Backbone as CSV, one residue per row, in Angstrom:
resi,resn,N_x,N_y,N_z,CA_x,CA_y,CA_z,C_x,C_y,C_z
1,MET,0.835,-1.180,0.000,0.000,0.000,0.000,0.882,1.247,0.000
2,GLN,0.573,2.163,-0.873,1.313,3.417,-0.932,0.836,4.330,0.190
3,ARG,1.792,4.909,0.882,1.471,5.849,1.953,1.390,7.263,1.386
4,TYR,0.681,8.116,2.045,0.513,9.502,1.627,0.024,9.604,0.186
5,PRO,-1.136,9.033,-0.094,-1.651,9.164,-1.460,-1.939,10.635,-1.779
6,VAL,-1.779,10.984,-3.029,-2.036,12.354,-3.453,-3.549,12.573,-3.451
7,SER,-3.969,13.533,-2.664,-5.395,13.844,-2.558,-5.760,14.935,-3.539
8,SER,-7.029,15.046,-3.786,-7.532,16.175,-4.555,-7.288,17.432,-3.729
9,PRO,-6.823,18.515,-4.336,-6.578,19.732,-3.568,-7.813,20.191,-2.788
10,ASP,-8.985,19.964,-3.358,-10.223,20.372,-2.693,-10.464,19.614,-1.394
11,ALA,-9.892,18.418,-1.259,-10.089,17.609,-0.058,-9.087,17.945,1.048
12,LEU,-8.110,18.790,0.746,-7.076,19.127,1.716,-7.547,20.212,2.683
13,PRO,-7.078,20.166,3.928,-7.332,21.285,4.845,-6.724,22.568,4.259
14,LEU,-7.201,23.699,4.708,-6.832,24.986,4.115,-5.315,25.220,4.038
15,ALA,-4.581,24.999,5.115,-3.132,25.251,5.103,-2.434,24.342,4.098
16,GLN,-2.843,23.090,4.028,-2.252,22.150,3.058,-2.616,22.559,1.635
17,ARG,-3.870,22.987,1.438,-4.304,23.401,0.095,-3.522,24.634,-0.358
18,ASP,-3.311,25.585,0.561,-2.536,26.780,0.211,-1.103,26.411,-0.193
19,ALA,-0.469,25.534,0.573,0.891,25.086,0.238,0.888,24.360,-1.106
20,TYR,-0.076,23.474,-1.292,-0.223,22.742,-2.551,-0.285,23.729,-3.721
21,GLU,-1.155,24.718,-3.607,-1.351,25.667,-4.703,-0.098,26.496,-4.981
22,ARG,0.622,26.882,-3.932,1.853,27.656,-4.149,2.927,26.799,-4.827
23,ILE,3.048,25.559,-4.419,4.045,24.673,-5.035,3.683,24.398,-6.488
24,VAL,2.418,24.096,-6.735,1.962,23.802,-8.102,2.085,25.038,-8.993
25,SER,1.856,26.221,-8.437,1.950,27.431,-9.267,3.375,27.638,-9.783
26,GLY,4.362,27.193,-9.032,5.746,27.329,-9.476,6.232,26.193,-10.340
27,ARG,5.633,25.020,-10.186,6.130,23.831,-10.875,5.184,23.285,-11.936
28,GLY,3.932,23.656,-11.853,2.950,23.128,-12.800,2.337,21.811,-12.347
29,LYS,2.882,21.223,-11.303,2.368,19.975,-10.736,2.924,19.831,-9.323
30,LEU,2.403,18.884,-8.585,2.932,18.598,-7.255,3.891,17.427,-7.378
31,PRO,5.201,17.675,-7.219,6.149,16.557,-7.277,5.824,15.530,-6.183
32,ARG,6.057,14.283,-6.483,5.684,13.175,-5.601,6.191,13.313,-4.161
33,PRO,7.421,13.777,-3.911,7.866,13.883,-2.513,6.996,14.807,-1.655
34,TYR,6.349,15.775,-2.307,5.552,16.742,-1.563,4.240,16.159,-1.051
35,ALA,3.846,15.003,-1.520,2.646,14.353,-0.987,2.833,14.082,0.509
36,THR,4.030,13.673,0.890,4.333,13.456,2.308,4.430,14.788,3.038
37,LEU,5.145,15.727,2.459,5.395,16.989,3.133,4.159,17.843,3.333
38,LEU,3.123,17.645,2.534,1.913,18.446,2.719,1.293,18.237,4.092
39,ALA,1.613,17.135,4.752,1.129,16.925,6.116,1.689,18.003,7.044
40,SER,2.775,18.643,6.642,3.371,19.769,7.365,3.589,20.888,6.341
41,PRO,2.567,21.677,6.065,2.622,22.647,4.964,3.796,23.622,5.018
42,ASP,4.144,24.105,6.205,5.272,25.039,6.301,6.572,24.370,5.883
43,VAL,6.748,23.115,6.289,7.958,22.379,5.901,7.955,22.152,4.390
44,ALA,6.802,21.811,3.833,6.710,21.609,2.380,7.182,22.850,1.634
45,GLU,6.748,24.009,2.084,7.130,25.237,1.397,8.603,25.586,1.617
46,MET,9.137,25.290,2.795,10.562,25.536,3.031,11.420,24.625,2.163
47,VAL,11.039,23.357,2.049,11.792,22.424,1.199,11.712,22.874,-0.259
48,GLU,10.550,23.350,-0.667,10.398,23.832,-2.045,11.315,25.029,-2.306
49,LYS,11.407,25.945,-1.360,12.291,27.104,-1.536,13.751,26.668,-1.605
50,LEU,14.145,25.752,-0.743,15.515,25.242,-0.765,15.800,24.527,-2.083
51,SER,14.870,23.700,-2.506,15.032,22.962,-3.760,15.209,23.918,-4.942
52,THR,14.348,24.902,-5.022,14.421,25.872,-6.122,15.764,26.602,-6.101
53,LYS,16.206,27.021,-4.927,17.481,27.739,-4.813,18.649,26.869,-5.265
54,LEU,18.670,25.621,-4.786,19.813,24.759,-5.100,19.821,24.301,-6.552
55,TRP,18.660,23.988,-7.114,18.616,23.557,-8.517,18.974,24.704,-9.468
56,HIS,18.889,25.946,-8.979,19.230,27.110,-9.800,20.356,27.911,-9.162
57,GLY,21.231,27.251,-8.441,22.295,27.913,-7.703,23.629,27.891,-8.413
58,ALA,24.674,27.707,-7.625,26.054,27.849,-8.100,26.583,26.638,-8.863
59,LEU,25.962,25.484,-8.705,26.499,24.262,-9.313,25.897,23.992,-10.694
60,PRO,26.710,23.463,-11.613,26.203,23.121,-12.945,25.145,22.019,-12.872
61,ARG,24.194,22.087,-13.772,23.101,21.108,-13.798,23.637,19.680,-13.902
62,GLN,24.692,19.471,-14.674,25.275,18.139,-14.835,25.732,17.583,-13.483
63,VAL,26.354,18.408,-12.684,26.804,17.989,-11.354,25.601,17.654,-10.479
64,LEU,24.587,18.499,-10.507,23.397,18.266,-9.689,22.721,16.947,-10.057
65,GLU,22.553,16.696,-11.331,21.885,15.457,-11.750,22.708,14.230,-11.363
66,ALA,24.021,14.309,-11.538,24.870,13.161,-11.179,24.815,12.899,-9.676
67,VAL,24.894,13.945,-8.881,24.841,13.794,-7.425,23.464,13.293,-7.000
68,PHE,22.414,13.806,-7.620,21.050,13.361,-7.297,20.908,11.861,-7.549
69,LEU,21.483,11.396,-8.647,21.426,9.960,-8.955,22.323,9.145,-8.036
70,SER,23.435,9.715,-7.625,24.290,9.030,-6.657,23.521,8.768,-5.364
71,VAL,22.786,9.750,-4.919,21.963,9.585,-3.711,20.852,8.575,-3.967
72,ALA,20.204,8.661,-5.107,19.130,7.708,-5.421,19.641,6.277,-5.384
73,SER,20.828,6.067,-5.927,21.410,4.737,-5.922,21.751,4.288,-4.501
74,GLU,22.427,5.154,-3.770,22.845,4.813,-2.406,21.650,4.547,-1.492
75,GLN,20.583,5.305,-1.678,19.382,5.154,-0.840,18.387,4.149,-1.421
76,GLN,18.760,3.537,-2.533,17.915,2.538,-3.189,16.519,3.084,-3.491
77,CYS,16.494,4.273,-4.073,15.234,4.938,-4.393,15.014,4.911,-5.908
78,ARG,14.358,3.870,-6.345,14.132,3.668,-7.776,13.332,4.812,-8.396
79,TYR,12.334,5.310,-7.694,11.501,6.399,-8.222,12.364,7.623,-8.531
80,GLN,13.237,7.974,-7.600,14.127,9.120,-7.787,15.052,8.870,-8.984
81,TRP,15.587,7.663,-9.070,16.460,7.325,-10.196,15.699,7.430,-11.517
82,ASP,14.556,6.787,-11.568,13.783,6.750,-12.815,13.368,8.142,-13.287
83,ASN,13.155,9.054,-12.356,12.722,10.395,-12.726,13.863,11.339,-13.085
84,HIS,15.113,10.901,-12.899,16.231,11.799,-13.205,17.273,11.219,-14.155
85,ALA,17.229,9.947,-14.461,18.248,9.362,-15.346,18.244,10.027,-16.727
86,ALA,17.069,10.207,-17.313,16.999,10.839,-18.636,17.462,12.296,-18.570
87,LYS,17.135,12.982,-17.486,17.575,14.371,-17.316,19.097,14.441,-17.245
88,ALA,19.701,13.468,-16.578,21.163,13.423,-16.482,21.783,13.223,-17.868
89,LEU,21.208,12.327,-18.646,21.714,12.098,-20.005,21.615,13.376,-20.836
90,GLU,20.537,14.139,-20.648,20.356,15.392,-21.388,21.442,16.416,-21.062
91,THR,22.051,16.312,-19.886,23.121,17.254,-19.519,24.462,16.853,-20.107
92,GLY,24.510,15.689,-20.764,25.762,15.227,-21.364,26.455,14.129,-20.587
93,ILE,25.875,13.701,-19.492,26.440,12.573,-18.747,26.241,11.321,-19.602
94,SER,27.249,10.518,-19.723,27.168,9.321,-20.564,26.409,8.200,-19.866
95,GLN,25.899,7.292,-20.667,25.229,6.109,-20.115,26.218,5.292,-19.290
96,GLU,27.463,5.249,-19.731,28.494,4.523,-18.993,28.678,5.110,-17.588
97,CYS,28.666,6.433,-17.504,28.773,7.086,-16.199,27.561,6.747,-15.329
98,LEU,26.371,6.813,-15.914,25.158,6.461,-15.160,25.214,5.025,-14.662
99,ASP,25.700,4.132,-15.505,25.812,2.726,-15.096,26.754,2.588,-13.900
100,GLY,27.846,3.343,-13.903,28.775,3.322,-12.776,28.145,3.879,-11.510
101,ILE,27.463,5.013,-11.641,26.786,5.608,-10.484,25.756,4.627,-9.918
102,ARG,25.032,3.993,-10.809,23.997,3.036,-10.382,24.603,1.886,-9.570
103,LYS,25.831,1.516,-9.904,26.512,0.433,-9.188,27.205,0.928,-7.918
104,GLY,27.087,2.224,-7.636,27.719,2.771,-6.440,29.164,3.154,-6.641
105,LEU,29.596,3.287,-7.879,30.978,3.643,-8.191,31.114,5.145,-8.405
106,VAL,32.335,5.609,-8.437,32.635,6.989,-8.816,33.343,6.896,-10.163
107,PRO,32.571,6.961,-11.258,33.165,6.795,-12.586,34.165,7.900,-12.914
108,ASP,35.162,7.570,-13.717,36.152,8.534,-14.169,35.464,9.503,-15.133
109,GLN,35.417,10.759,-14.750,34.737,11.797,-15.519,35.622,13.038,-15.568
110,PRO,35.175,14.093,-16.252,35.944,15.346,-16.179,36.162,15.732,-14.713
111,PRO,37.263,16.414,-14.408,37.660,16.645,-13.018,36.581,17.230,-12.089
112,ALA,35.836,18.213,-12.532,34.832,18.831,-11.658,33.736,17.834,-11.298
113,LEU,33.270,17.092,-12.280,32.212,16.107,-12.025,32.743,14.976,-11.145
114,SER,33.961,14.536,-11.412,34.562,13.483,-10.581,34.709,13.944,-9.134
115,ALA,35.102,15.196,-8.946,35.260,15.734,-7.591,33.926,15.741,-6.849
116,ALA,32.880,16.180,-7.519,31.556,16.231,-6.885,31.063,14.830,-6.547
117,LEU,31.270,13.873,-7.452,30.826,12.495,-7.192,31.639,11.848,-6.076
118,ALA,32.929,12.133,-6.014,33.752,11.596,-4.928,33.293,12.168,-3.586
119,PHE,33.006,13.459,-3.564,32.516,14.129,-2.362,31.196,13.479,-1.916
120,ALA,30.275,13.309,-2.866,28.975,12.703,-2.549,29.143,11.284,-2.025
121,SER,29.998,10.518,-2.671,30.216,9.140,-2.263,30.790,9.057,-0.854
122,GLU,31.815,9.865,-0.587,32.421,9.850,0.752,31.430,10.277,1.824
123,MET,30.670,11.325,1.565,29.705,11.796,2.558,28.638,10.736,2.848
124,GLN,28.182,10.077,1.796,27.127,9.077,1.994,27.645,7.827,2.702
125,ARG,28.862,7.442,2.415,29.374,6.172,2.963,30.097,6.324,4.290
126,THR,30.847,7.424,4.456,31.636,7.566,5.687,31.128,8.704,6.572
127,LYS,30.192,9.498,6.039,29.615,10.656,6.748,30.635,11.781,6.946
128,ARG,31.727,11.720,6.213,32.791,12.706,6.269,33.454,12.779,4.891
129,VAL,34.313,13.792,4.693,35.140,13.841,3.488,36.584,14.112,3.881
130,GLN,37.471,13.504,3.151,38.905,13.713,3.377,39.266,15.143,2.969
131,ASP,40.348,15.637,3.546,40.809,16.988,3.210,41.053,17.127,1.712
132,SER,41.624,16.106,1.094,41.922,16.189,-0.341,40.642,16.262,-1.172
133,THR,39.616,15.545,-0.765,38.342,15.582,-1.491,37.700,16.960,-1.340
134,PHE,37.723,17.479,-0.113,37.176,18.806,0.149,37.911,19.861,-0.674
135,ALA,39.234,19.802,-0.666,40.040,20.774,-1.404,39.750,20.718,-2.901
136,SER,39.546,19.518,-3.419,39.237,19.369,-4.836,37.901,20.026,-5.185
137,VAL,36.906,19.813,-4.352,35.587,20.414,-4.605,35.678,21.936,-4.508
138,VAL,36.367,22.445,-3.503,36.519,23.895,-3.360,37.253,24.472,-4.568
139,SER,38.266,23.755,-5.065,39.016,24.272,-6.218,38.150,24.349,-7.479
140,HIS,37.162,23.483,-7.585,36.289,23.483,-8.766,35.067,24.385,-8.614
141,PHE,34.532,24.489,-7.414,33.241,25.166,-7.242,33.271,26.342,-6.272
142,GLY,34.422,26.583,-5.622,34.512,27.664,-4.654,33.788,27.318,-3.359
143,GLU,33.870,28.235,-2.425,33.236,27.993,-1.129,31.718,27.943,-1.237
144,GLN,31.134,28.838,-2.043,29.679,28.829,-2.198,29.217,27.523,-2.829
145,GLY,29.873,27.113,-3.888,29.482,25.869,-4.544,29.639,24.666,-3.628
146,THR,30.680,24.670,-2.814,30.897,23.570,-1.875,29.804,23.548,-0.811
147,ALA,29.451,24.720,-0.303,28.350,24.797,0.667,27.046,24.307,0.033
148,GLU,26.802,24.713,-1.216,25.582,24.280,-1.900,25.609,22.785,-2.189
149,LEU,26.793,22.239,-2.462,26.886,20.798,-2.677,26.493,20.047,-1.405
150,CYS,26.967,20.516,-0.256,26.576,19.891,1.021,25.063,19.956,1.210
151,ALA,24.489,21.130,0.989,23.042,21.296,1.156,22.273,20.459,0.132
152,PHE,22.804,20.382,-1.089,22.129,19.598,-2.122,22.123,18.107,-1.788
153,LEU,23.229,17.625,-1.231,23.265,16.223,-0.786,22.189,15.969,0.270
154,ALA,22.045,16.910,1.192,21.004,16.776,2.222,19.618,16.806,1.596
155,LEU,19.406,17.699,0.639,18.117,17.781,-0.043,17.820,16.483,-0.799
156,ALA,18.788,16.006,-1.562,18.585,14.780,-2.345,18.296,13.593,-1.433
157,THR,18.957,13.550,-0.288,18.710,12.477,0.672,17.313,12.618,1.269
158,THR,16.915,13.841,1.578,15.561,14.076,2.079,14.524,13.597,1.065
159,ILE,14.732,13.932,-0.197,13.800,13.513,-1.249,13.725,11.985,-1.308
160,SER,14.867,11.323,-1.265,14.851,9.853,-1.332,14.154,9.264,-0.113
161,PHE,14.367,9.843,1.061,13.686,9.349,2.260,12.175,9.533,2.128
162,LEU,11.749,10.706,1.661,10.311,10.960,1.498,9.685,9.968,0.526
163,LEU,10.384,9.700,-0.565,9.867,8.748,-1.552,9.871,7.322,-1.003
164,ASN,10.932,6.950,-0.306,11.000,5.597,0.251,9.954,5.385,1.343
165,VAL,9.664,6.415,2.129,8.606,6.305,3.142,7.256,6.093,2.476
166,GLN,7.071,6.715,1.327,5.808,6.564,0.594,5.654,5.187,-0.022
167,ARG,6.749,4.463,-0.093,6.774,3.150,-0.735,6.404,3.261,-2.218
168,THR,6.986,4.248,-2.875,6.708,4.448,-4.295,7.223,3.297,-5.143
169,ASP,8.150,2.500,-4.587,8.710,1.367,-5.326,7.990,0.062,-5.008
170,GLY,6.940,0.131,-4.223,6.224,-1.087,-3.859,6.721,-1.650,-2.544
171,ASP,6.653,-2.933,-2.410,7.011,-3.629,-1.177,8.475,-3.393,-0.813
172,VAL,8.712,-3.156,0.461,10.078,-2.910,0.946,11.004,-4.060,0.570
173,ALA,10.504,-5.267,0.599,11.342,-6.436,0.306,11.864,-6.404,-1.135
174,SER,11.190,-5.682,-2.019,11.618,-5.644,-3.434,12.522,-4.461,-3.723
175,ALA,12.777,-3.612,-2.731,13.613,-2.436,-2.962,15.077,-2.848,-3.054
176,VAL,15.623,-2.704,-4.241,17.029,-3.040,-4.478,17.692,-1.830,-5.108
177,ARG,19.016,-1.847,-5.161,19.700,-0.752,-5.834,19.110,-0.639,-7.228
178,PRO,18.704,0.591,-7.611,17.987,0.750,-8.890,18.730,0.182,-10.087
């Protein structure tokens, strides 16, 4: 059973309906993770503001899509993967790179993308980054980009958790690395 089914906006309490309408007015639809967040309308709107800022911030779209997929793979969130793999390819990421990310690897890519993927991998697996990894990311993206990369990893992880709680992939027993 899927949790947090998407309700008709008319069936939502006023605060949830207002949040729904503001999110939809900016996106044209309610993204699936927000079905859970509408239970806390203020949080839904804060996450939406953070998401909008980071997706249009200091980091290149190619880096964002690769990192988003790295999180989807690590968190075993098939829905997140399926909704961003084609977008990643559109940014110029190769299928070979996607296959590596899907397997939990850090594929050999241009230096900036490799640095971001190494940073994401280390943070997800060890909850820390080595000085050399940090220095590499700062050299490619500056302090602002590095701060946004940290926040983006948190956002991508939040999205995967929201989707996994909803059981968008079906039974928990069938959830495998995408």
